[in-house]
C-alpha positions in Angstrom: -13.6 -11.3 -5.5 -17.1 -12.8 -5.6 -18.6 -9.7 -4.0 -17.0 -7.4 -6.6 -18.1 -9.6 -9.5 -21.7 -10.1 -8.4 -22.3 -6.3 -7.8 -22.4 -5.7 -11.5 -24.5 -7.0 -14.4 -22.3 -8.1 -17.3 -24.0 -8.2 -20.7 -21.1 -9.6 -22.6 -18.4 -12.2 -21.6 -15.6 -9.7 -22.3 -17.0 -7.3 -19.7 -16.7 -9.9 -17.0 -13.2 -10.8 -18.2 -12.2 -7.2 -18.1 -13.5 -6.7 -14.6 -11.7 -9.9 -13.4 -8.5 -8.6 -14.9 -8.9 -5.3 -13.2 -9.6 -6.9 -9.8 -6.6 -9.3 -10.1 -4.3 -6.3 -11.0 -5.7 -4.3 -8.0 -5.2 -7.4 -5.7 -1.6 -8.0 -6.8 -0.3 -4.4 -7.2 -2.3 -2.1 -5.0 -4.0 -3.9 -2.1 -1.7 -4.5 0.9 -1.9 -7.8 2.6 -1.6 -8.1 6.4 -0.1 -11.5 6.2 2.7 -10.1 4.0 3.6 -7.3 6.5 1.3 -4.9 4.7 3.0 -5.3 1.4 1.5 -6.1 -2.0 2.1 -9.5 -3.5 4.0 -7.8 -6.3 6.4 -6.2 -3.8 7.1 -9.6 -2.3 7.4 -11.4 -5.6 9.8 -8.9 -7.2 12.0 -8.7 -4.1 11.2 -5.1 -3.2 9.9 -6.1 0.3 13.2 -5.2 2.2 13.4 -1.8 0.4 9.8 -0.9 1.2 10.1 -2.0 4.8 13.3 -0.1 5.3 11.8 3.1 3.8 8.8 2.8 6.1 11.0 2.4 9.1 13.0 5.5 8.2 9.8 7.5 7.8 8.5 6.2 11.1 11.6 7.1 13.0 11.8 10.6 11.5 8.1 11.2 12.3 8.6 10.1 15.9 11.6 12.3 16.2 9.7 15.3 14.8 6.7 14.7 17.1 9.0 14.4 20.1 10.6 17.7 19.3 7.3 19.4 18.8 5.9 18.0 22.0 8.9 19.1 24.0 8.3 22.7 22.8 11.4 23.0 20.8 11.4 25.1 17.6 9.5 23.5 14.8 11.5 21.4 12.5 10.5 21.3 8.8 9.7 18.0 7.3 12.2 16.9 4.6 10.9 14.3 2.2 13.1 11.2 1.5 
């Protein structure tokens, strides 16, 4: 956070406060954390972690299945979104 804040020159206190709010929002809702199994803190806090991890696993398994079929020379299978 220090690096983000010190890269800009803030001419009014509200500009700094706005940038800090923006960074905290990014940190909690967009940035994934390796220590949280690549989830956002908001996902963990709100209890969405199992749902997100299950969806990721389904996507991973489907992708592996499609790649296996393509590499074995079988007819191409279209990708169906979840």
